[in-house]
C-alpha positions in Angstrom: 87.3 67.2 146.5 86.5 67.2 142.8 82.8 67.1 143.5 83.2 70.0 145.9 85.1 72.0 143.3 82.4 71.3 140.8 79.8 72.8 143.1 81.9 75.8 143.8 82.6 76.3 140.0 79.0 76.1 139.1 77.9 78.6 141.8 80.6 81.1 140.7 79.7 80.8 137.0 76.0 81.2 137.9 76.9 84.5 139.7 79.1 85.8 136.9 76.6 85.0 134.2 74.1 87.4 135.7 75.6 90.8 134.9 72.9 92.8 136.7 73.6 91.0 140.0 77.4 91.5 139.5 76.9 95.2 138.8 74.6 95.7 141.7 77.0 93.9 144.1 79.8 96.3 143.0 78.0 99.5 142.6 75.6 99.4 145.6 78.2 99.9 148.3 79.6 102.9 146.5 76.2 104.4 146.0 75.4 103.9 149.6 78.6 105.7 150.5 77.8 108.7 148.3 74.1 109.0 149.1 74.2 108.3 152.8 77.5 110.2 153.3 76.0 113.3 151.8 72.5 113.0 153.3 73.2 113.4 157.0 74.9 116.0 159.1 75.9 118.2 156.2 76.4 121.9 156.7 73.1 123.7 156.0 73.3 126.2 153.2 71.1 128.8 151.5 68.3 128.7 154.1 65.9 131.3 152.7 65.7 134.2 155.3 63.3 137.1 154.7 64.3 140.4 156.3 62.0 143.4 156.8 63.9 146.4 157.9 61.5 148.9 159.3 64.3 150.9 161.0 66.9 151.7 158.3 69.1 153.1 161.1 72.8 152.5 161.8 72.3 149.3 163.9 69.8 147.7 161.6 72.2 148.3 158.6 75.0 146.8 160.6 72.9 143.8 161.5 72.0 143.3 157.9 75.6 143.7 156.7 76.7 141.0 159.2 74.0 138.7 157.8 75.2 139.6 154.3 78.7 138.6 155.3 77.4 135.2 156.4 75.5 134.8 153.1 78.6 135.5 151.1 81.0 133.5 153.3 79.5 130.4 155.0 76.4 130.7 152.8 74.2 129.4 155.6 71.4 131.7 154.6 70.1 133.4 151.4 68.7 136.8 152.2 65.5 138.2 150.7 64.8 141.8 151.6 61.1 142.7 151.8 59.2 145.8 152.6 56.0 144.1 153.8 55.9 142.2 157.1 52.7 140.4 156.1 54.3 139.2 152.9 57.3 137.9 154.9 55.1 136.0 157.3 53.0 134.6 154.4 56.3 133.4 152.8 57.2 131.5 155.9 53.8 129.9 156.1 53.8 128.8 152.4 57.4 127.5 152.6 59.1 130.2 150.6 61.3 131.2 153.6 62.5 129.2 156.6 62.2 132.3 158.8 61.4 136.1 158.7 63.5 138.6 160.7 61.6 141.8 161.5 63.6 144.8 162.6 61.2 147.2 164.3 61.2 151.0 163.6 62.8 151.9 166.9 65.6 149.4 166.8 68.5 151.9 166.4 66.9 154.4 168.8 66.6 151.8 171.5 70.1 150.6 170.9 71.5 154.1 171.3 69.5 154.5 174.5 70.5 151.1 175.7 66.9 150.3 176.1 66.8 146.6 175.3 66.5 146.7 171.5 65.0 143.6 170.1 64.1 142.0 166.8 61.4 139.5 165.9 62.3 136.2 164.4 59.4 134.3 163.0 60.3 130.6 162.4 59.0 127.7 160.4 59.4 125.3 163.4 58.2 122.3 161.4 61.8 121.9 160.3 63.6 121.6 163.6 67.2 121.4 162.3 66.8 124.5 160.2 65.1 126.3 163.1 67.9 125.7 165.5 70.5 126.8 162.9 68.8 130.1 162.1 68.2 130.9 165.8 71.9 130.4 166.6 73.0 132.4 163.6 70.8 135.4 164.3 71.8 135.5 168.0 75.5 135.2 166.9 75.2 138.1 164.4 73.5 140.3 167.0 76.3 139.7 169.4 78.8 140.6 166.7 77.0 143.9 166.2 77.2 144.8 169.8 80.9 143.8 170.2 82.0 145.6 167.1 80.4 149.0 167.5 80.2 149.7 171.3 82.9 151.4 173.2 84.9 149.0 175.4 84.5 151.5 178.4 80.8 151.3 178.3 78.8 148.3 178.9 76.7 147.8 175.8 73.0 147.5 176.0 71.8 143.9 175.1 70.2 143.0 171.9 67.4 140.5 172.1 65.8 138.2 169.6 62.1 137.4 170.2 61.7 133.9 168.7 58.2 133.3 167.4 57.4 129.8 166.3 54.4 130.2 164.0 53.2 126.6 164.3 52.4 124.4 167.3 55.4 122.5 168.6 56.7 119.7 166.3 59.2 117.3 167.9 61.7 115.3 166.0 59.7 112.1 166.5 56.7 113.6 164.8 58.8 115.0 161.9 59.7 111.4 161.0 56.0 110.5 160.2 56.0 111.8 156.6 59.1 109.7 155.9 57.5 106.6 157.5 54.5 107.0 155.2 56.7 107.4 152.1 58.7 104.3 153.2 55.4 102.4 153.4 54.5 103.5 149.9 57.8 102.5 148.5 57.7 99.1 150.1 54.1 98.7 148.7 55.2 99.5 145.2 58.0 96.9 145.5 55.7 94.1 146.6 52.8 94.9 144.2 52.6 96.1 140.6 55.8 95.2 138.7 56.9 92.6 141.3 53.9 90.5 140.5 54.7 90.8 136.8 58.3 89.7 137.4 57.1 86.7 139.5 54.6 85.7 136.8 57.3 86.0 134.2 59.7 83.9 136.3 57.1 81.2 136.9 56.0 81.3 133.2 52.5 82.4 134.1 52.7 85.6 132.1 52.5 83.5 128.9 48.8 83.3 129.5 48.7 87.1 128.8 49.9 86.4 125.3 46.8 84.2 124.6 44.4 87.0 125.4 43.6 90.2 123.5 45.1 92.3 126.3 47.2 95.2 125.0 50.4 96.5 126.6 48.4 99.4 128.0 45.9 97.0 129.6 48.6 95.0 131.3 50.7 97.9 132.6 47.7 100.0 133.7 45.9 97.0 135.3 49.0 96.1 137.4 49.6 99.7 138.3 46.0 100.2 139.5 45.9 97.0 141.5 49.2 98.0 143.1 47.7 101.5 143.8 44.7 100.0 145.7 46.9 97.8 147.8 49.6 100.4 148.5 47.1 103.2 149.3 45.4 101.1 152.0 48.7 100.1 153.5 50.0 103.7 153.5 46.9 105.2 155.0 46.8 102.6 157.8 50.5 103.4 158.5 49.7 107.1 158.5 46.8 106.9 161.0 48.8 104.6 163.3 51.8 106.9 163.2 49.7 110.0 163.9 48.1 108.3 166.9 51.5 107.0 168.3 53.2 110.4 167.9 50.3 112.6 168.9 49.9 114.5 165.6 46.3 116.0 165.7 43.8 115.8 162.9 43.6 119.6 162.9 41.5 120.1 159.8 39.3 117.1 159.7 38.0 115.9 156.3 39.8 118.6 154.3 43.1 117.5 155.7 42.4 113.8 155.2 41.4 114.5 151.6 44.7 116.3 150.9 46.7 113.5 152.5 44.8 110.9 150.5 45.5 112.8 147.3 49.2 113.0 148.1 49.4 109.3 148.9 47.6 108.3 145.7 49.7 110.5 143.5 53.0 109.4 145.2 52.0 105.7 144.8 51.2 106.2 141.1 54.5 108.0 140.6 56.5 105.3 142.2 54.6 102.4 140.7 55.0 103.7 137.2 58.7 104.5 137.9 59.2 100.9 139.0 57.7 99.6 135.7 60.2 101.7 133.8 63.2 100.4 135.9 62.1 96.8 136.4 59.5 96.2 133.6 61.9 93.9 131.7 63.4 92.0 134.7 63.0 88.3 134.5 64.1 87.1 138.0 62.7 88.1 141.4 66.3 88.3 142.7 66.8 91.4 140.6 63.7 93.0 142.2 65.0 92.1 145.7 68.5 93.5 145.0 67.1 96.6 143.4 64.7 97.4 146.3 67.5 98.3 148.8 69.4 100.2 146.1 66.4 102.2 145.0 65.3 102.9 148.5 68.6 104.5 149.4 68.6 106.5 146.1 65.1 108.0 146.5 64.4 108.0 150.3 67.4 109.6 151.9 67.7 112.5 149.4 64.0 113.3 149.9 64.4 115.5 153.0 62.5 113.0 155.2 65.3 112.7 157.7 67.6 115.7 157.1 66.9 119.0 155.3 67.7 119.2 151.6 69.5 122.4 152.3 72.4 120.4 153.8 73.0 118.4 150.6 75.8 119.2 148.2 74.8 120.7 144.9 74.6 117.5 142.8 72.4 115.9 145.4 70.1 118.9 145.6 69.8 118.8 141.8 68.7 115.1 142.1 66.2 116.1 144.8 64.5 118.4 142.3 63.5 115.4 140.2 62.9 113.0 143.1 59.2 112.3 143.5 59.6 111.4 147.1 61.0 114.8 147.9 57.8 116.4 146.7 55.7 113.9 148.6 57.6 114.6 151.8 57.3 118.3 151.4 53.5 118.1 150.7 52.9 115.7 153.7 54.9 117.9 156.1 53.0 121.0 154.9 49.6 119.4 155.4 50.3 117.6 158.7 52.3 120.3 160.5 51.2 123.5 158.9 47.6 122.7 158.1 48.4 123.9 154.6 45.9 124.0 151.8 46.1 123.3 148.1 47.7 126.7 147.4 50.8 125.6 149.3 51.1 122.1 147.9 50.0 122.9 144.4 53.5 122.7 142.9 54.1 119.3 144.6 50.8 118.0 143.2 51.5 119.2 139.7 55.0 117.6 139.7 53.7 114.2 140.9 51.0 114.3 138.2 53.4 115.2 135.4 56.0 112.7 136.6 53.4 109.9 136.8 52.2 110.6 133.2 55.7 110.7 131.8 56.7 107.4 133.5 53.5 105.7 132.5 54.1 106.6 128.8 57.7 105.3 129.0 56.6 102.2 130.9 54.0 101.3 128.2 56.3 102.0 125.3 59.2 99.9 126.8 57.0 97.0 127.9 57.5 93.9 125.8 54.3 91.9 125.0 56.0 88.9 123.7 58.2 85.9 124.7 
């Protein structure tokens, strides 16, 4: 019995003496609760909706007023009034708006004549969750217009929404592909780069670095570049396999592949340099193992890969604005499903470049080149 207690005591002391492991064991479940609980099935808010009112009649104003009421109350949409239909459609294509509602010039006239008045709703159907929400909202608002303003003795003329999905059909299975690629990149960054450094440190191999003229910049940059090569190949293979399995077409050939390769390379560099900042001083592979699940939840689920960022609470949306995976997912979705060019993903590319440079500088400054 004494010998058994000795083993138990040793194991408990070993656990307690590692504060990082203790903290991760306590904090991780709570972080999972906060992140996962707020990343799925939340109420969509502030979906950007462009409205072009070419009618300015009684019924179009009532329709807009009802949408304004939704904007002020449930806050499902944020309304942007435009005068130019082409600008509204361009905004949907470049991701500025989730949809564009076009109210034609004869809307009120046809409503008064009970001549099947309709509106056009142009949808960014690459985001299926937001598309369904906006469709339901506009239909509901149109029904409210009819019920509120038509005499109960008369059968009101119907209002119709002509839904126009401006991209080829994207099913939910296909929308997961960008997230799968980002997951492959994350796993690659956890098994290359800084992980090799921690393993070398744990095994005592890193002491050989101290016998060479290698600088901190040489060591950090070298491990990041080797991790980049490994992870890029893995991510690209995963992407091609996912596209073949789900039936996503190579719609723009070499230009599309070049854009995707650039996104993968920049995302990999951003995550590799970030891992060096977080784990660059770790001394045990167990810390990397524990951190991988923790970091994956923190960065992946608030990226918009599974559920729209518009459903997140304010604090999680704020985090998404500095989350490199959110920019990578947006860029990949734009290129894969919209055939977008550099003008659409320019902001994503710039953010990933700036983020990588900042993290690399911090990683080099905080890296210890001594025992």
